[in-house]
C-alpha positions as a Markdown table, in Angstrom:
| # | Residue | x | y | z |
|---|---|---|---|---|
| 1 | Met | 100.8 | 25.5 | 104.8 |
| 2 | Lys | 97.6 | 25.3 | 106.9 |
| 3 | Arg | 97.6 | 25.5 | 110.7 |
| 4 | Val | 95.4 | 25.0 | 113.6 |
| 5 | Leu | 94.5 | 28.3 | 114.9 |
| 6 | Lys | 92.3 | 27.1 | 117.8 |
| 7 | Thr | 92.6 | 23.8 | 119.8 |
| 8 | Gly | 89.6 | 21.4 | 118.5 |
| 9 | Lys | 88.0 | 18.7 | 120.3 |
| 10 | Gly | 85.4 | 16.1 | 119.1 |
| 11 | Glu | 83.8 | 13.0 | 120.7 |
| 12 | Ile | 82.0 | 9.9 | 119.4 |
| 13 | Val | 80.7 | 6.6 | 120.8 |
| 14 | Glu | 81.1 | 3.6 | 118.4 |
| 15 | Lys | 80.2 | 0.2 | 119.7 |
| 16 | Lys | 80.2 | 1.1 | 123.3 |
| 17 | Ser | 83.8 | 2.8 | 122.8 |
| 18 | Arg | 84.3 | 6.5 | 123.5 |
| 19 | Phe | 86.6 | 8.1 | 120.9 |
| 20 | Ile | 88.0 | 11.6 | 122.2 |
| 21 | Ser | 90.1 | 13.6 | 119.6 |
| 22 | Ile | 92.0 | 16.6 | 120.1 |
| 23 | Ala | 93.8 | 18.6 | 117.4 |
| 24 | Leu | 96.2 | 21.8 | 118.2 |
| 25 | Asn | 98.9 | 23.6 | 117.0 |
| 26 | Val | 102.6 | 22.5 | 118.3 |
| 27 | Asp | 106.0 | 24.1 | 117.4 |
| 28 | Ser | 108.3 | 21.2 | 118.4 |
| 29 | Pro | 108.5 | 17.4 | 118.8 |
| 30 | Gln | 109.0 | 17.9 | 122.5 |
| 31 | Gln | 105.9 | 20.0 | 123.0 |
| 32 | Ala | 103.8 | 17.5 | 121.0 |
| 33 | Leu | 104.9 | 14.8 | 123.4 |
| 34 | Asp | 104.5 | 16.9 | 126.5 |
| 35 | Tyr | 100.8 | 17.3 | 125.2 |
| 36 | Val | 100.5 | 13.7 | 124.6 |
| 37 | Asn | 101.8 | 12.9 | 128.1 |
| 38 | Ser | 99.3 | 15.5 | 129.4 |
| 39 | Ile | 96.3 | 13.7 | 127.7 |
| 40 | Lys | 97.5 | 10.4 | 128.9 |
| 41 | Lys | 97.4 | 11.8 | 132.7 |
| 42 | Lys | 94.0 | 13.4 | 132.2 |
| 43 | Tyr | 92.5 | 10.1 | 130.4 |
| 44 | Tyr | 94.5 | 7.7 | 132.9 |
| 45 | Asp | 91.7 | 5.0 | 132.5 |
| 46 | Ala | 91.9 | 4.9 | 128.6 |
| 47 | Arg | 93.4 | 2.1 | 127.0 |
| 48 | His | 95.0 | 4.0 | 124.0 |
| 49 | Asn | 96.2 | 7.6 | 123.3 |
| 50 | Cys | 97.2 | 7.3 | 119.5 |
| 51 | Tyr | 98.7 | 10.5 | 118.0 |
| 52 | Ala | 100.3 | 11.7 | 114.9 |
| 53 | Tyr | 102.2 | 15.2 | 114.3 |
| 54 | Val | 103.5 | 17.0 | 111.5 |
| 55 | Leu | 106.2 | 19.6 | 111.8 |
| 56 | Gly | 108.2 | 22.0 | 109.8 |
| 57 | Asp | 107.6 | 24.7 | 106.8 |
| 58 | Lys | 107.5 | 21.6 | 104.5 |
| 59 | Ser | 106.1 | 19.0 | 106.8 |
| 60 | Glu | 109.5 | 17.2 | 107.2 |
| 61 | Ile | 109.0 | 15.9 | 110.5 |
| 62 | Gln | 106.2 | 13.6 | 110.7 |
| 63 | Arg | 105.6 | 11.0 | 113.7 |
| 64 | Phe | 102.9 | 8.8 | 114.8 |
| 65 | Ser | 102.0 | 6.2 | 117.3 |
| 66 | Asp | 99.7 | 3.3 | 117.6 |
| 67 | Asp | 100.0 | 3.1 | 121.6 |
| 68 | Gly | 99.1 | -0.7 | 121.6 |
| 69 | Glu | 96.8 | -0.9 | 118.9 |
| 70 | Pro | 97.6 | -3.3 | 115.9 |
| 71 | Ser | 100.6 | -1.7 | 114.0 |
| 72 | Gly | 99.5 | 1.0 | 111.3 |
| 73 | Thr | 95.9 | 0.9 | 112.1 |
| 74 | Ala | 95.7 | 4.1 | 114.3 |
| 75 | Gly | 98.5 | 6.3 | 114.4 |
| 76 | Lys | 99.4 | 6.0 | 110.6 |
| 77 | Pro | 95.7 | 6.8 | 109.4 |
| 78 | Ile | 95.8 | 9.9 | 111.5 |
| 79 | Leu | 99.1 | 11.0 | 110.2 |
| 80 | Glu | 97.9 | 10.4 | 106.6 |
| 81 | Val | 94.8 | 12.7 | 107.3 |
| 82 | Leu | 97.2 | 15.4 | 108.7 |
| 83 | Ser | 99.6 | 15.1 | 105.6 |
| 84 | Gly | 96.7 | 15.1 | 103.1 |
| 85 | Ser | 95.2 | 18.2 | 104.6 |
| 86 | Gly | 98.3 | 20.2 | 104.1 |
| 87 | Cys | 98.3 | 21.1 | 107.9 |
| 88 | Gly | 101.6 | 21.8 | 109.3 |
| 89 | Asn | 102.9 | 22.2 | 112.8 |
| 90 | Cys | 99.7 | 20.2 | 114.0 |
| 91 | Leu | 99.1 | 17.4 | 116.5 |
| 92 | Cys | 96.3 | 15.2 | 116.7 |
| 93 | Val | 95.6 | 12.7 | 119.5 |
| 94 | Val | 93.0 | 10.2 | 119.8 |
| 95 | Thr | 92.3 | 8.5 | 123.0 |
């Protein structure tokens, strides 16, 4: 299983919209949700904070949220990238 060793951040602007992504290592669902909530506070004026996380030795815990985007258009693709990369105990938030 691959792990995120150091928190990563990226940013792009597409059609006048700013997208900020953050990937980091997490050890529990609560830790993942706490981090998502801290991102929501930091970027309080953002419309959406979509995320996905994968936890467990065999990636048995997988969750995602579209946070108001059309169903399956944001969180699910993030989860597919995490799952496809073989990354474990990883959270990715796109604001």
